[in-house]
PASE-546240 format. One record per residue (C-alpha): x, y, z. Coordinates in steps of 0.05 Angstrom, whole numbers, plus 5000, padded with zeros to 4 digits. Each point is the difference from the previous one (the first is absolute). Last residue first. Example, Ala and Ser with C-alpha at 12.3 -4.5 7.8 and 13.67 -1.06 7.14 Angstrom:
527349795143497349315013
This chain:
142678295741505349474996507550115001503949634946504949515030506550024960500949424950496650384944504850585008505849515003497849694933499650694968506950175026502949354972496850144933502950704999507049775019500249484944504049355007504449804941503049405038506950304990497450665029497049635060506749655012503850664997495250305051494750484976500350735020494350385032499250755007498350124927493749565003497250285066495950614980498349804928498049305023496150175063495950574972493549664979500249495057500150565052494050344968496449334998501249925075495650625010502550685023495350545026497950704976497649754933499650334932504149494961505750504996499750045076500349245007506249984956503150575039499049625066502849364969506250394976501050275070499749305032504549694946505050575009500049915076501149254993505650124950503350475049499949425051504149614948497749464952503549335003507249864981503249494953493149784977498549284979499949775073493750425016499950155075501450744990494950054944494949665046501250545053498350564950493649644980498249895073501350725016495050234947494749525028501450255071498850714975493449764969497949715067502250615039495550424956502950494949496150654994501850524948503050575041506750014965496350034933496750655022506850305014502549804931493650284969501450685032507249994976497649854929494850555003505550495021504149794939493950204958495149574961498549954926506250364976500250154925503949564952502650344938507449865015498249265003499049964925493949914955502650234932494349664962505049544965503149835067493249835031498549584938506449605010498449885074493049784980503249504952504349745056494149935047495949614948505949534985501249885073505450405036506849705019501249945074498750525054503849665056498950255070504249975063496350255061501250365066507250154982504750085060501249255003503450024932505250485028501649575060500349384956505450304955498050234930503549594946505150414961498550034925504850104942497449444956492849765011499249395046497250445055493850194960500150754987498350465057495150555014499250385065494050425020501950345065494350365035499550615044493550355018503250435025506450394986506449705028502850225067507450205000504349765058506850325010506149585016503450204935494149734961494449595032493949844959492749975022493549614990502049485053500249324965500350204927504550605010504749625047500749434949500950414937507650095008500549245002499249974924505950474992504549545041497149384965502450284933495250224946496549594946495249695051496250655008498050014927495950645010499050265070493650384986499050455059493350285023499750555052506650314978506750115034503149354974504050344944504950305050499550675034506250425010501050145074504550595014506849995035502250665030505250544984494550474978503450214936503949354989493749575004502249295012495249494969496649475042496949414963493549724975496049365011500349694930505950324965503849985066499249245000503849974934497749774932505949694961496749324986493750344974493550195035495350484965496950395057493250314986496150515039492650145006496450525044493149715013493550214968496649325010499049874926506950284983503749535046495849394980500950114926507550135007501049345037495849604950503650314941506749825030498149275007496649974932502349354967506350274967505649655038498849315030496649985068500750135073496050575031501750115073494950385042500550425063494850025055495850535032493849545000496550484952505749984950501349255007492649844990499950474941505449604966496449355017493750254965503850264939503649334993493549615007496850394944505449734952503350484952499450614956501550615043496850644974492649835003500949475053502950525047494350474985494849485017503549805064500250735024492650094984498549365039504050285058496150655001
């Protein structure tokens, strides 16, 4: 089932296999994903392909500087006939949400996503409204040095399980993209491979993938080393530890195992922790690289034997 899903995603989304794998890890680990890249490399196509392949209700929010929180989570409208306020759904009331160019809107509107991402619900007028399940936010953002962007605050970044960068395709991939366009192969034609209920079942199975105390200690060591690293302003949070644990479980599941190996942890460390860590001014001046530091810390941590 999962191999069939991967095959269909590669058929419609032209990009690195690693991106598809990490995207599915986030989906099955009940995480949210942030896609950061230049415009036109397939971020929206990837999001639509996944949503249609898993038969999930898909919604898209195009963020602009004048987007309001009520546009996202909804608002209450006064009904003159009944004399009561009625809830008018916002764009977020879907199973999969593409928050397009999230860093082009104001911090106030960005923060309207926090409750939904953390608790799977929104609160409007004191009333809680549960979001449909499975629920996943797929946010895209342009690089922060682009004009008209608002950097995402640390609390918002920490809500995303992974930050992925698609990058420019290779020559072969780009030519295949052109041929797909000539053949009229578009995301609207995609048929579902698995159902939303299947996704929820897999998510529960991922939760039961075994993590031994030794592997959990290994994960904690990596998190602790980021906190002791002088080149980082702040280390990874407890939420980062939980995300790294869940991502490792999903990685093991995709590899056909019901237990986590240290190699699973190593494979997801960078995309899971990269966006949560900020270099100090001195480290930036010295042209240090977050990914290289993370890889070094992963090697430094004691790998459990057996």
